[in-house]
N, C-alpha and C positions, 0 to 999 in steps of 0.2 A: 341281135346276133343269135338268140335262141338259148335254150338250156340243153343239158345232157340228154333229156328226154326227147329232144328233137333230132338227135343223131340217128342216122340210119346206117346200119352195118350190113353189107351184102357181099357175096362173092364177086370177084373181078378176075380178069385174066392175069396170068403170071407176068406177061409183058408190062401191063399197066402197073401191077404191084411193084415190080422191080424198079420201074422208073421213079415211082414215088419214094421207095426206100432209098434209092441213091441220092435223092434230093433232100430227104428229111433225116435219115438215120445218122447218128453222130459218126459212125464208121465210114459212111458213104459206100458201103459194100452190101451186096445181096448174099443170101445163103442158098446155094444151089440145091440143097436138100428139101426146100420148101415145096409142099404139094397142095396145101389149101391157102388161098389168098383172099383176105377179106378187106374190102375198102371201107373207110369211115367217111360218111358224107353228112354235110350240114348245109341246108339251103341249096342242094344240088351240086355243091362243090366238094371235091375229095380233099379231106384234110388229114389223111393218114392211112396206114396199112398194118395189118397183123398177118403174119405168115406162120403156118404150122406145117410140120413134116417130121421126118425121122431124124434123130441125133446123128452126128457124124460117125459115132461108134456106138451103136445101140447095145452091143454086147456088154459094154461097160456099165450101163445104167439099168438094164432089165432087172438085175438083182436087188435094186433098191426096194422093190416091192415083190415079195415072194409070190411065185406062181404066175408072174407076168409072162405072157407069150409074146411072140414077135410083133403082133399087130395090136396089142392091148394098151399101147401108150403112144403118145406123140410129144413132140417138143414145140414150144413156141419159139421158133427160130429167130424171128425178127418182129419188132414192134416199133413204129415210129409215127408220132402224131404231131401235127402242127400246133404251135402255141396259141393260135387264135381260136382253137376249139374251146367250148365252154368248160367251166369247172366240173370235175367228175367225169369228163368225157372219156378219159382213159379207162377208168374202172367200168363204166357202162359198156364201152367197146369190148373189153375183155369178157364181160359177163354175157353179152350177146353171142360172141363167138363160142364160148363154152356151151351155151344152150344149144347152139346150132350143131356143134360136134356131137353132143349127147343125143340129139334127135336123129341125125343122119349117119352117125357112126357109133351105134350102141355097143360095139365090141371094145371101144376105147375106154379104159378104166381110169386113166390118170394122164395129166399133162405136166411135163417137165419144163422148167425155165430157169435161166440164170440171170442174176443181176450183176452188172459190171460195176463194182465199187471202186474201180480205178479211174474210169473216164466218165461214168454216167451217174448211177445212183444205187442205193442199197435195197431197193425193191418196195418202195412205199405203195405203189399201185398193186403189187402182188398181195401185200398185206391187206389192202382195202377190199380185195376180192376173195379173200379166204384161202390163199395159198398157204401151205405149211412150210416153214423154214427148216431145212434139213442139213445145211452145211454152211459154215463160214470158214474160208481158208485164205491165207495170204497168197496173193497172186504174183507169180514171177513169170507170167506167160505173155506179157505184152511189151513191145519195144517201139520206140519212136525212131523212125529212120531219119537220116539227114534231110530228106525231102520234106519231112513233116508228117508223112503218112505213118499210121500206126499198124503194126502187124502182130498177129497172134501166132504163137509157135505152132499151133495146130495147122495153120495154113501152109506151113513148111512141111509138116510131117505127113500130110495127106498126099502130097505130090513132091517127094524129096528128090526126084530125078528130073524135075521140070526146070528148064533154063529160067533164070530170074534176072530181071533188068538190073536190080540193085547190086547183083553179083557179077555184072558185066557179061551176062549170058551163061555163067556157070550155074550149076544146080546146088541145092542145099547139101546133098551128099558129097558133091565134089569138094566142097571146102571143109567138110567135117570128116572126110575119110570114111563115109558110109555109116556114120553114127548119128543118133539123134542128140545133137549138142547145140542147144540154143545159145549158150554162152559163147561158143566159138563163132556162131553166126553174127551175134551182136558185135563181137570184137572185129570181125572181118569187115562189116559194113559201117562200123563207127556209129552204131545205134545207141540209144539210151534206154535202159531197162526202166519200165514204169512200175513203181510200187503201188500196191493197193490190195483190194480184197475181192474175192468172188463169192457170191452167195447163191445157194441152190434152193429153189422152191418147187413144191409139188402141189398141184390141185387135184383132188380126188373127185372125178365125175361120179364114179362108183364109190359111194361113201364106205361101203364094206371093205374095200381094198385098203383103206387106211389101217385096218387091223393087221395087215400083212407087211407094213413098213418095216424094213430091216435095219434102219438107221435111226438114231434118236431124233425126236422133234426138238427144235430149239425155240425158246421163247424169243419173241421179237425184241424184248428188253435187252437181250444180250448184245444187240447192235450198239445200243447206247453205252452199255458197260464197257465195251471195247473202244468206244469213241470213233466209230467208223461210219457214222451217218453221213450220207452224201446225196445231194440232189442236183441234177443237171451238171454233173462234173465238178461241183463245188462241195468241199467238206463243210459240214454244218456243225458248229460248236454248240454244246448245250449250256 
């Protein structure tokens, strides 16, 4: 099957990347903000995708690193790799992507990413590749619909007037009276709020930018202290 060193990471089209993400990512959904698409190949077969682009609301995250301009950062929007890839395949894939961004986009100082400690994991791969943990917070942003699909509240807030199937063609704002009210939406559709945690990580391509971090760095050991270790959607007890 090969080792992580045999993995080839290279740019692919957005169409191909989105198709792989829909088949492999636990959410089954793509992020329309993605601009860079990297395919992960082994033996000529594509076993995953990493997508980078701007955050949904960049204005809310620029201040994490003082002096960051509009184009000085990117977000790892989506990452999904097949289980048949060899050990350390995820960390190698991320490392190759980061080197490529550093070479081709020298104005990018840092990369933002979030670990979903509600459905996926606490960010083991980010830790293995040198990301800095900068936030652990209780997540009240995900809900499971009666259909079994999971929705994040930001999907509602970025298009609050769009008709939605689960609301019988009504929009989010129609059922909330024009307010951002996730609890009202959950009650209206009979959804289940998913409890968990969200963890924020930053990788500094420009190592000097780390000195401008405006939020505290958190030791990885804090995850174990809080008992929120999770891998592939399963809570791991120590």
